[in-house]
SEBAPA-807649 format. One record per residue: x, y, z of N, C-alpha, C in turn. Coordinates in pm, whole numbers, plus 50000, padded with zeros to 5 digits. Layout:
<atoms>
XYZXYZXYZ
...
</atoms>
This chain:
<atoms>
635566946918268635086933118278635956923518200
636346927318078637186918617996638526915918062
639086926218129640356924318200640206914118313
639056915018382638796905618491638706891418436
637986889818324637856876618263639216871018223
640056879718164641386875318123642236871218243
642086879118353642846876118475642436862418530
641096860318537640596847618589641046836018501
641026838318370641466828018277642936824718299
643746835218319645186833118343645406825618473
644626829318576644766822318704644406807618689
643316805018615642876791318595643946783418518
644576789918420645616783318342646826780118429
647156789218523648276786718613647996774318699
646746773418750646376761818829646456749118745
645996750018621646016738518531647436734018506
648346743818482649736740218455650386733718577
650026738518696650566732618818650106718118832
648816715918805648276702218808648986693518705
649216699318588649856692118478651266687618517
652026696918573653416693618613653426682418717
652526683418813652456673418919652086659718862
651106659818772650656647218711651726641318621
652476650018551653536645218461654656638518539
654986643818655656026637618737655596623618779
654316622218816653796609018852653836599818732
653516605218616653496597518491654896592418457
655906600918477657286597118444657736585218528
657196584418650657616573618738657026560118696
655886560618625655246548018587655946541218471
656476549118376657196543718261656346535418168
655056538418159654176530618072654476533317925
654236523217842654436524917699653346533717639
652106531217679650976539217632650956552517704
650596562917632650586576217690649156580317728
648786577517851647456580717899647376595317941
646146600017957645936613917996646406616518138
646756628818161647136633318294645876636618372
645966635518506644776637118590645036646218709
643966652018759644076660218881644246651119003
644796657019107645006649819233643646645319289
643486632419322642186627319371641666634419494
642566638219585642126644419710641786659219693
642056664619577641656678319545640396678119459
640396669819359639276669619263637976664719324
638036656419429636796651319486636046661619570
636566673819570635906684719642635436695919550
635596693919418635146704119323634656697319195
634146705419102633606699618978634546701618860
635796705318887636756706618777636966693318708
637186694018577637356681818500638546673718552
638326660818572639346652018630640526650218535
640246646418412641316644218315641826657418260
643136658718251643746671018201644116669918054
643946658417994644256656717853645726653517831
646086652117704647486649517666648206662517637
649446663217677650286674317630650646671617484
651166681517415651566679617275652616668617265
653546668617360654616658617358654066644417371
653116642517464652536629317483651666625217364
650946634917307650106631917190650956627417072
652046634417047652936630616937653526616716960
653916614017083654516601017115653526589617090
652286591617130651316580817111650866579816966
650786591216896650416590816755651446582816675
652696583816716653756576516645653666561516666
652926557316768652766542916792651856536516687
650976544416625650066539116524650876534216403
650706521616363651506516016253650796517116119
649656524016116648926526515991648646513315919
647866504615983647576491215931646986491715791
647296481615711646696480415578645196477815591
644816470615696643396467915724643086473215863
642746486215873642566492516005641306487816076
641446477416155640306471816226639746481416330
640526491516369640026501416466638796508616412
638756510816280637626518016219636356509716232
636476496416215635286487916227634736487916368
635576491416465635116491916603634496505216641
634476514816547633926528116576632506529116523
631506531116608630116531716563629806543016465
630626553516462630366564416367631356564316251
632246554416247633116552416132634206562716112
634786567816219635886577416206637066570816134
637686578216044638906573315979640056575616078
640226566016165641146567516278642606568916235
643136560416148644526562216107644786575816042
643816580715966643976593515897644116605015996
643246605516098643336616716192644576615416281
644956603016313646156601316395647406605316318
647466602116188648626606116107648716621316095
647576627916094647576642616095648246647816223
647936641416334648576645416461650066642816455
650456631116402651866627416396652686637516316
652066643516212652786653316131652646667516184
651966668916298651816682316359650636690216304
649816684016219648656690916163647436688216252
647426694616367646376692016465645006697016418
644996708416352643726713516300643186704316191
644076698916109643666689316007643076676716069
643626672616183643096660816252641666663316297
641386675416345640026678916388639056678716271
639516683216156638676683216036638306668915998
639266659816005639006645715973637956640016070
638096643116196637136638316295635716642816263
635596655516221634266661116196633626655816068
634376648615988633796642815867632696632815903
632856625816014631876615716054631366617216196
631996625716275631646627116417631226641516447
629966643316484629456656716514629956662016647
630476653116734630836657216871632196651416912
633276654816843634566648516874635096651517014
634916663717063635416667017197634636659717305
633366657117277632526649417370632956634817369
633056629017249633396614817238634786611917293
635706621417276637036619617330637046618717481
635936622917543635846622717689635006611217743
633906607917678632976598517739632786585517661
633366584417542633196572217464634026560717525
633446548717537634206537317592635116531117486
636156538417447637046533717340637656520117372
637856517517501638496504917540637666492717499
636356494817474635496483817433635216484217283
635666494717215635316496417074636576497916989
636906509916947638036511616855639336506316912
639636509317038640906505017096640926489917118
639756484117137639686469617152639956462517019
639866470216909640146464716776641496469216721
642286475816806643606480716765644566468916745
645496470316651646496459916622647256455916748
647606465716831648356462816953647566453317044
646246456017055645396447817143645186433917085
644856433416956644506420616893645726411616873
646776417216818647906408916776649046408316877
649306419316947650456419717037650086418317184
648756419117213648286418317351648936429117438
649126440717376649696452217447648676463517451
648916473817533647986485117538647796491417401
646546494217365646216500017235646746514317224
646826519117100647066533417078645936540917149
646256551817214645266559317293644376567617200
643516560617125642716567117021641796577717080
641106574417189640206584017250640916596317302
642056594317365642826605617417643316614617304
643706608417192644156616217077642996623817013
641806617717012640626624716961640346637217044
640406635517175640196647117264641276657617240
642526653317226643616662817205643366671317081
643006665016970642786672416845641616682016858
640516677316918639326685716934639606697517027
640326694917136640646705717231641616715717171
642566710617094643526719617030642796729216937
641886723716858641136732316765640336742816841
639636738616947638816748217023639676759117085
640786755317144641656765117209642376774217110
642496769716985643156777816882642266789216833
640956787916857640026797916806639766796616657
640196785616599640026783416454639126771316429
637916772116479636976761016466636516759316322
636736747616267636296744716130634816741216130
634096746616033632686743316015632586733015902
632016721415928631926711215822631196716315698
631616711115585630986715215459629546710215453
628686719015400627266716015390626836717315244
626036707815195625536708515058624576720215040
624366724014919623426735014890622046731514944
621336741215004620006738515061619056732614957
618346721914998617376715714907615946719814939
615766727815047614446732915080613526723015148
614036711315183613196701015245613366701415397
612256702815468612296703915614612226690115679
613116687815775613076675615856613176679516002
612556671616086612566674316230613326663716307
614086668116406614806659116495614266661316635
613756650816696613116651816827614086646916934
614606656317012615586653017114616966657717074
617646664817164618966670417131620096663217201
619886650417232620956642317287621906637817178
622816628817208623826624717109623236618716982
622166610816992621556605016872620976616016784
620216625216845619596636016770620606645316707
621646648916780622666658016727623426651516612
623696638616624624406631616517623556631116390
622266627916405621366627616290621236641416228
621106651616312620956665316263622176669716184
623356666316232624586670016163624676664016024
624386651016013624466644415883623396649415787
622196651815837621106656715752621416670815701
622006678915786622376692515745623436692115636
624416683215650625456681815548624876678015412
623726671015415623086666715291622196677515231
622106689115298621366700315242619966702315297
619566694315397618206695515450618086707315546
616866712315558616506722915653616136715915784
617076715815878616956707715999616566716216120
615526711816191615156717816318615176707116426
615876710016536615936700916650614986705916757
614066697316802613096700816906613536694617039
613756703017139614226698517270613196702117377
612816692317459611806694517562612316703117677
613606702217708614176709817818614626723817773
615136731417867615496745317837616916746817784
617686735917782619036736417727619236725117627
620086727817528620396717817425621486708417476
621366695717441622416686117477621906673117533
620636672917577620076660517630620906654717744
621166641717739621886634917845623296640317863
623856646317758625206652217769625216663517870
624076670417884623966681417980623416676918115
622306669418113621666666418241622196653718307
622826644718229623186631818284624646629818316
625536638118261626976636018282627546648018358
628156645718473628666656918554629786664718486
629956676918530630976685718472632386680418494
632616672818602633976667818625634356657118523
633366652418447633636642818340633446649018202
632456657718189632176664418062631686678618091
632576688518088632156702418115631106707218016
630116714518066629056719617980629586728417868
630666735817894631196744717792631696736817670
632146724617691632586716217579631396712917490
630276709217552629066706017476628576718417402
628606729817470628116742317410628906746117284
630216744017288631046747417172630686738417053
630496725617079630146716216972628786720116911
627846724016997626516727816949626586740716868
627446750016909627586762616835628076760116693
628956750216676629406746416542628206742016458
627306734416520626136729516448625196741016411
625096750916499624306762816465624886769716342
626206770716339626856777516227626706769516097
626496756716110626206748515992624836751815934
623956757116020622616760715975621516753216047
621846744816143620826737216217620106746616314
618776745416320617966753616409617566745416532
617506752016647617146745316771615956752316837
614996744516882613856749816956613796742817092
613956750617198613916745017333612506746417391
612276739717506610976739817572609856735817476
610186726617388609236722217284609036707117300
607856703417349607556689517377606716683917263
607366676617173606646670717061605676660317116
604416661717077603356653517134602466661717224
602986673017273602226682217357602236696417298
603426702217284603526715417223602966715117082
603316704917010602766702316875602886687416849
601936681816780601976667616746602776665616617
603096653216588603766649916462602916654516344
601606652016351600716655916242600706671116223
600736678516331600766693216320602076698016259
603166691316292604456694916232604486691316083
603836680316048603756676715905602976687215828
601946692915891601176703615827602036716015805
603086717515888603996728915874605076726215768
605036714415706605936711715595607076702015625
607096696015743608166686515774607886673215703
608896668315631608726656415548609066643415621
609956644215718610376632215791610916636315928
610976626516018611376629416156612336618616208
613256623016292614096613716367613736615216514
613426604216581613096604416723614286599416802
614856608416882615956604916972615646610017111
614436606717159613946612517284614466605517409
615296595417391616026589817504615216580717595
615826577817709615226569017810615276576217944
614356585317963614386593518084613456588918194
612866577018177611926572018277612676562818373
612876567018498613706559018589613026546118634
613856536218663613356523718721613706523318869
612836517118946613116514719086613046499619112
613346495719235613446481419264612176475519326
611226484419363609966480019423610186471719548
610986477419638611226470919768610606479519876
610306474019994609646481520101610426494220139
609666505120156610256517720200610836526320090
610676522319965611336529419855610756543319831
609586546119890608976559319871609306569219982
610186565520073610566574920180611316586920121
611236598120191612016609920152613506606620158
614236612120065615666609620061616066598419968
615066591819906615346581419807614906586719672
615826587819578615506593619447616266586319337
615816588319215616476581919102617746589419065
618646582518998619866589218950619526599818847
618456597718769618036607718670617726620918737
616886620218841616516632618910617726638818980
618496630519046619646635419122620636642819031
621026636518921622006642718832621426654518756
620156653718717619546664918646619486677318734
619106675518859619056687018951620436693418968
621456685118981622796690419003623386696218874
623286688618765623976692418642623276703518564
621946703318565621196712418479620486723518555
620256721518683619446731118759620206737618874
621526736018875622366742618976621926739419119
621486727019141620976723319272622036723819381
623306723019343624376723719443624476737619503
623896747519435623916761419483622656763919564
622766766719695621566768419779620716780419740
621246789519660620486801319620619506798319506
619606786519446618696783019337617436776319390
616386776319305615076771619349614886756619340
615876749419291615736734819276616846727719354
616766728219488617846722119568617816706919559
618886700819604618966686319610619456682519749
619016670919797619436666419929620936663619930
621626669120030623066666920044623296658420168
623266645420150623376636520264624796635020316
624906630620439626206627320497626566612820467
625546604120467625746590020436624926586620312
625586586320198624896584720070625216570920011
624176563719976624346550819908623786551819767
624536547119670624086546719532623966532019491
622786528419442622506514519408622736512519259
623676503919222623956501419081625446501119054
625816497018932627236495718899627606501218763
626736509218702627026514918571627676528618580
627906534618463628526547918461627676558318534
626356557118522625466566718589625586565418740
625726553218789625926551118932627246557518977
628316555818896629596561918929629476577318931
628776582718831628586597218826627856602118951
626846594518993626036598519108626826598219239
627566587319260628286585919387629446595719395
630086598719283631176608419282630636622619299
629426624919248628766637819270628446639719418
627926629119482627606629919624628836633419706
629976627619671631236630719740631556645519727
631356650919608631666665019584630676674419653
629486669219683628506677319755628706676719906
629746669619949630096669820091629756657320170
629376646520106629046634320179630266629120254
630056625220379631146619520459631406605020419
630326598320380630456584520332629656583220203
630336579820095629686577619965629986563219926
628936555219909629156541019889628336535919770
628966527319691628296520219582627836506719636
626566503519615626036490419652625656483219522
626366472319493626186465419365626106450419389
625156443919325624866429919356625836419919294
626676424419202627706415619145629086420119193
630116413419141631476416919181632006428319095
633186433019129633826443819055634066439718910
634356427118885634636422218750633426423818660
632226421418712631006422218632630466436418619
631036445718691630516459418691630566465418551
629426470718499629396475818361630016489618341
630306496718448630916510018434632286509018369
632696519918304634036520318244635106518118350
636146511218313637256508518405637816521618459
637926531618372638456544518413637586551018520
636256549918506635366556218603635446549118738
635566536018737635716528518862637026532418929
638086533218851639406537218903639336551118966
638726560518896638626574118949637826574319079
636746566719084635926566319204636716560619323
637446549919298638256544019406639306553819456
639936560819363640966570619401640386581819485
639126585119460638496596519526637876593019661
638036580619703637566576819835636166571019838
635656566719723634346560319719634456546119772
633516542319857633496528719913632666519719821
633156507619800632446498119715631956486319799
630636484319796630046472619860629556463419748
630466455819693630106446319588629516433719650
628726426619568628026414519613627126417619732
626436429019724625426433119822624226438719747
623046437519809621826442419744620846447319850
620226459019831619266463819930617956456019923
617316453720039616036446620041614936454720110
615326464920188614316472920257614956485820309
614096496420317614526509320373613686512420496
614286520120588613586524520709613726539720720
612826546020796612816560620803612676565320947
613026578120968612846584321099611396589021113
611116596121224609736600521250609226610621149
610136616821074609736626620972609596620520833
609796607520822609656600920693610896601520606
612056605520665613316606120591614076593120611
614526587320503615256574820512616446576220607
616636566220694617766566820787618516553520799
617986543220732618636530120743618266521720620
619206513320579618986504520465619406490320503
618506480920479618826466820505619396460620378
620536453920394621266448320280621466433420300
621386426020190621706411820197622946409020114
623726399220157624936395620085624596386119970
625416386819864625196378719745626466370819713
626286360319634627416353119576627096350619429
628106347319350627906345719207627706331319167
626676329219082626396316019029626816314918884
626056307718805626356305918664626006318518584
626636320518467626336332318384624876332618340
624316344918333622946346618284622976350618136
621846355618084621746359017942622716369917901
623116378417995624046389317964625496384717959
625736372117999627096366918001627786369018134
627136376818223627706379018356627166368518453
627956365118551627536355118648626356360218730
625376351818747624136355618813624336357118965
623856368319024623966369819170622936361319243
623366354419346622496345619425622536350219571
621356350719632621256355219771621896345119865
622676350019962623206341720069622186342120184
621586331020220620536331020324621026336520457
620136343620526620386348920661621626357820668
621846365720561623046374120557622716389020571
621466392320603621066406420607621716414020722
621976426620697622456435820800622056450020760
622106459420852621666473120828622836482820827
622716493120744623676504120748622906517320753
623526527320810622906540520818623036547820685
621946553720640621936562020518620966573520542
621246584820480620256595620483619876600120341
620556594620242620206596920102620526584220024
619606580119938619816568419853619506572519709
620446569719619620236572519477620156559119404
619016556619341618776543819274619166545019127
620136537019086620656537618950620706523418892
619506517618874619416503818828618826502818687
618876513818613618386513518476617286523618451
616966525318324615936534818282615056528318175
613906534318154612996530018049612826541317949
612466538117824612316548517722611256558817756
611476571117711610496581717728609216578017653
608056577317723606846572117659606016582617584
606406595217585605536605617531605286604317381
606346602717301606176601517156605346589317121
605696577417172604876565717140603406567317180
603156573917295601776575617340600966584217245
601646593217173600936602217081600786596216941
601366584216921601306577816789600826563316805
599506561216808598966547916834599346537416730
599706541616609600076532016505601556528416506
602296534016599603736531416606603976517916673
604706509316606604976495916659606036496616768
605726490516883606626491116999606946477017047
608036475717121608366463017185607676462417321
607756450917385607176449417518607916457817622
609116462117586609926470117680609746485217659
608836488817568608556502917546609496509717450
610276501917376611176507817276610526507417138
610966516317049610406516916915611046506116828
610206498816756610696488616664611156495516535
612396492816493612926498916371613616488316285
613756491516159614606483716069616056486616105
616826476516136618176478716187619136484616084
618796483715955619666489415852619386504215828
618116508115839617736522015806617226529815926
616896522916036616316528816157614906534416132
614236529316027612886533615995611876525916079
610866532916131609856526716215608686521816131
607636517216197606446512516127605676524016062
605976536316102605426548116036606506552915939
606296552115808607366553915710608206566615726
607586577815762608336590315772609016592315908
608896582115994609446583216129610606573516147
611756578816186612956570916212613346573016359
614096563916416614426565216558615766558616587
616376562716699617656556916740618036561116880
619086555316931619516558317067618696550517169
618556556117288617916548917398616446545717372
615756553617290614346551017261614196538117180
615296533617120615326520917045616056510217125
617176513917185618036504217255617626502017400
616926511617459616546510617599617616515817693
618816517417646619936522417724621216519217651
621996529517621623196527317541624226538117570
625416536417513626456546417528626196558017433
626896569117458626796580917372627146577417228
628226570017209628706567517074627796557816999
627186548217067626246539317000625006547116956
624556556417039623436564917003623776573416881
625006578516877625436586516763625506578116636
625936565716649625946556716535624546554616480
623576553216570622166552016528621726564516452
622126576216503621746588816439622276589716297
623526585616276624116585916142623386576216048
623106564316099622426554316017621016559115980
620336565316078618986570316053618996581815952
619996590515960620086601615864620206596315721
621006585915704621146579815570619826573615527
619126567215622617836561215591616786571615554
616776582715626615836593615598616096599615460
617376601515429617746607015299617246598015186
617456585115200617016575415099615486575815085
614796575915198613326576115198612796588715128
613346600215164612856612915106613146613614957
614346609614918614696610314776613846600814693
613576589014746612716579614675611296584914664
610836591614768609496597414769609386608714666
610446616714656610466627914561610496622814417
611256612114395611486607314259610416597714208
609396595014290608336586114243607506592514131
</atoms>
């Protein structure tokens, strides 16, 4: 068996190297100053779940690391929600100390290989890079370099385990194993706490597992990061629904002194338009969870998903891009994004939009669905769309979409994935009547400490923000861990 595994690994590496050579030749022709990651061929990758980005070669990583001028006032750090010492880890790469670079990343980031893949660096650290601010040139490829260092360490087999303080014997609970929960758990463990993470699903990782496809974030990457956390001493309990399996009060009776709630925003929103309950219309949450976490693409599994020929995804965020690109990989002949604003206002990462366009995804911008129709069996078969135009900016700063009168027309669809936002998971708040909530169902917290109206309860991520990026959720987790530490120590020292 081991020989077979090694053979398959070697074969996979040969394929990877072939992709790498092909992508490098294309890269050489562009002559760009910034060294971006290499990518798989669009017409090949849109038929499988292999990761699209191939990462940086050592040569490209060194070249881009040398671009960093080691600013006296590194504004890139202020743009990082988890406070990575970016110049320090990049200088480690520049000197060839790739393992040292990974160690620096882990000082503040519990999930460097994840963040190197899904963090919107172009809006955060790279947007604060000297090149961007002062020279109006492409930033140092900070995210790509983060991924390079993390991948190098994993492939070397020399995974560093972050230093942990001596155990203090104090039990704390983390509810939810998504990015916010994992970040909080990592920092609390480093401070010496006895940390248990409670996860409602059967696998650890939260949205990293169920919400992001393997072609963007392979599950094995998440698993390796979580294994490091296990080795730090963090305990994980799956299939554990806090509020049902055990209440907060019951966990307090078991000795837990404080809790971090990172239960996310798993409640899908719909548009409440006629026909929305027909078969074949589902939320992006359900669609991606079935495919990513329940092997729905495999007909031999018990949780299949509809594989339409004409698939429309409603929305313009990263989740919409993930859904429409997944539909393409499941064999859809036509995969189309329907978004009520223009491409400029689309909130998805520029890279994700680019990848979708390369893979043959159709974009119907400035369009919005108003009604669905079904066949005699109740399966959606047609969608009525109206055209839109842009007016003045709204509260979000984006230009408001305005309906063009008498512009409706119909298109054929047999599957519709609605990706127009999510609402916070209501289970924890429902079990805590004294917990102060907003009108939008999010937990009210102190923005400096992430402490809720219940003193021993802290929260962050989507349950507070209503919807956020992985790295913003992780920043909340770090801030909450510091707040919990302060609260517990003050309580002990009274």
